[in-house]
C-alpha positions, -999 to +999 in steps of 0.1 A: +097+673+104+081+708+103+048+723+115+021+721+088+011+755+075-024+749+088-010+751+124+012+782+120-016+807+128-027+787+159+009+786+172+012+823+167-019+828+187-004+808+216+025+832+215+002+861+218-017+846+247+014+839+267+028+873+259-003+888+274+005+868+306+041+880+305+039+902+336+024+874+357+050+849+345+079+872+353+063+881+386+061+845+396+097+839+386+108+868+408+088+856+437+105+823+435+139+838+430+137+859+461+129+829+483+149+799+470+148+765+487+171+735+486+167+698+482+135+676+483+115+697+508+104+731+494+074+741+515+073+778+504+078+770+468+052+742+468+027+766+485+032+792+458+027+766+431-004+753+447-018+788+451-013+795+414-027+762+403-058+768+424-062+802+409-058+789+374-083+761+379-066+728+370-086+696+373-066+676+398-037+683+422-016+658+440+012+665+465+041+642+470+047+623+501+085+618+501+091+653+487+074+686+481+063+678+446+031+688+428+014+668+401-016+685+384-037+673+355-056+694+329-082+673+312-094+682+278-131+682+271-130+678+233-143+645+219-119+618+206-124+589+183-097+568+201-082+563+235-073+596+253-036+603+255-016+619+283+015+642+279+036+653+308+055+686+311+081+689+338+096+718+357+121+715+385+119+739+415+149+736+437+179+760+440+216+758+447+237+765+479+253+797+466+255+833+477+241+855+450+261+885+438+236+901+414+223+936+421+187+930+413+155+943+431+145+906+435+179+892+446+178+862+468+167+870+504+179+836+517+215+836+528+236+811+510+209+800+486+203+811+450+183+801+419+215+798+398+202+771+375+170+787+363+145+764+381+126+795+392+121+803+355+112+767+347+084+767+373+071+801+362+071+790+325+051+759+333+026+779+354+021+802+324+015+773+301-010+759+326-031+791+324-033+790+287-040+752+286-069+755+311-085+782+290-082+759+259-093+727+275-123+725+252-100+724+222-082+691+231-089+656+241-067+638+266-047+650+296-018+674+301+001+664+333+021+692+350+051+679+370+066+703+395+097+686+408+120+693+438+154+678+443+170+679+408+203+693+421+217+660+433+187+645+452+171+625+425+136+640+429+126+628+395+132+592+405+111+596+437+082+612+417+082+583+394+081+559+423+051+578+436+033+573+403+038+607+385+043+590+351+015+564+354-005+566+322+018+591+306+026+586+269+054+612+266+073+636+288+090+669+279+112+694+298+125+728+290+158+741+306+167+777+305+203+784+294+219+818+304+249+812+280+229+807+248+215+837+229+179+845+236+154+829+212+176+799+204+166+764+213+194+739+218+187+702+215+199+669+201+187+634+196+202+606+217+225+614+246+222+651+254+236+651+290+261+630+309+257+607+339+268+620+372+285+600+400+305+611+430+335+595+446+355+597+478+390+584+482+408+581+515+446+574+516+456+561+550+491+559+564+506+567+598+508+601+614+535+616+635+556+647+642+562+668+611+599+672+620+603+634+616+585+624+585+606+593+581+588+578+612+554+583+595+537+572+563+526+605+550+493+603+529+494+638+516+519+632+488+495+606+473+470+633+464+490+648+435+498+616+417+462+605+421+449+637+405+475+633+377+465+597+372+429+606+368+438+632+342+459+606+323+430+581+324+405+606+310+429+620+284+448+590+272+426+559+279+392+572+269+375+571+235+370+608+226+336+599+211+326+585+246+339+613+267+347+610+304+353+637+330+371+628+363+374+658+385+388+661+420+369+690+436+377+687+474+408+678+493+411+675+531+440+665+553+457+676+585+448+696+616+478+718+622+513+727+610+534+703+629+516+670+626+517+646+597+481+634+595+472+597+594+448+602+564+442+624+534+409+625+516+397+637+482+363+639+466+350+646+432+327+638+403+326+613+374+308+623+342+303+598+313+281+595+282+273+557+282+269+527+304+302+513+291+320+545+297+306+547+332+318+512+341+353+518+326+356+552+345+348+535+378+373+507+371+401+532+361+395+554+392+398+524+415+430+512+396+447+546+398+439+549+436+452+514+443+484+520+423+491+553+440+485+538+474+508+509+467+536+531+454+534+553+486+530+524+510+495+534+520+461+518+523+432+533+503+395+532+506+375+541+475+337+548+475+318+556+444+282+567+446+260+565+414+237+594+409+221+601+376+224+580+344+230+598+310+200+618+297+190+602+264+164+620+242+142+598+221+145+604+183+108+611+175+103+632+206+134+653+197+121+659+161+087+668+175+103+693+199+123+709+171+093+713+148+072+728+176+099+752+186+103+765+151+065+768+149+065+792+178+092+813+163+124+799+180+156+793+162+166+756+166+203+747+169+213+711+169+240+704+195+270+687+179+278+668+211+263+662+246+269+685+276+289+669+304+264+683+330+238+659+343+200+659+348+177+637+368+152+641+339+172+611+327+150+589+349+119+602+332+130+595+296+141+560+307+105+554+318+086+569+289+095+585+255+105+621+257+131+648+254+146+679+270+159+710+253+177+742+263+161+776+258+186+804+253+181+834+276+215+852+276+215+887+289+242+913+292+263+910+324+249+876+333+269+846+343+265+810+332+244+784+349+255+777+385+272+811+387+266+836+415+261+861+387+236+840+367+209+862+351+184+856+323+165+876+297+131+874+312+114+882+279+120+845+271+098+833+299+065+839+280+080+822+249+089+792+270+053+791+282+041+792+246+065+763+237+052+742+266+016+748+257+023+741+220+041+709+228+011+696+248-016+707+223+003+693+193+011+660+210-025+654+220-038+664+185-012+642+167-009+607+182+017+598+157+040+624+172+053+599+199 
């Protein structure tokens, strides 16, 4: 699928309009970057988004009740021969619990909190698109719904927004994620599974504590941790279909209180990443089996808790092709990902509810770290181009009902 030649000039004009807004878009991103917030409640971020939407002049604004979300509609005034359509564009807004090490004039001013995943950029890009779309509302029929979402980083904000009605009446939903490791001007995407599921686990090996000088009188749980980690590595490497990848990572270990006491328990925690429902079920079963086997061989009891977070993110085929064609139309280079990322996204809930797709916009810059790094930086010249892509997606979708 490609953009018809009749649309090329119009898409180029969109790029010019968002470029003219470049300073404002970058300024909004920097305002957000300086004052990041965590989780579902982002009062300062929400206030800034509401202020900008009021200035821009959208048609309707609704605030979330269970989280600091913002849903805003832009209603086109052009006539239509059929039923009006609704397309949603999503930007997440929350940050990460991380100390920033960048030397920037707009470095985070909130201790232990940083926009290391680019959500400040996502919000700024969607606000830029909103400004262009409001100016062009006489050119389209239907509704563009703007979704500003908190709590993507492990809190399931997308699911809560859906429960509060954010996708009611929506025909398709799209999201754009900045990527600081991909060259600027490149859009990464793929049809089908693009990102993994994410679950967490906690395993507690329980024995009997005592004096460290007399371990034979204890049941020491600490030696169980190593075989458990090795067992997970074996399960992931030797028992998993390579076309249905699984990641089992232990990321936290806790045991003991001082040097001369064998503790009664040793705990470890980590994450499970999979690409399918079947792979997810098997990964849970294997983790429980490994934990039980290690505990038995060490004469210990074990408690295993697995907490399901996000399902795999699965892009719809038609939505992916539409995304690719539109990106090329606004001058971005489209690269098809050969395999999914093992990171996770709660946008997965949205594309389970309605057709849609997410893509990654390259914004690599010299000296910047990857996503979730304390040195993460982006090429801010890409923000206006992201705004142009958002606006183009909305306008083309509403003009072409067959693009679902």
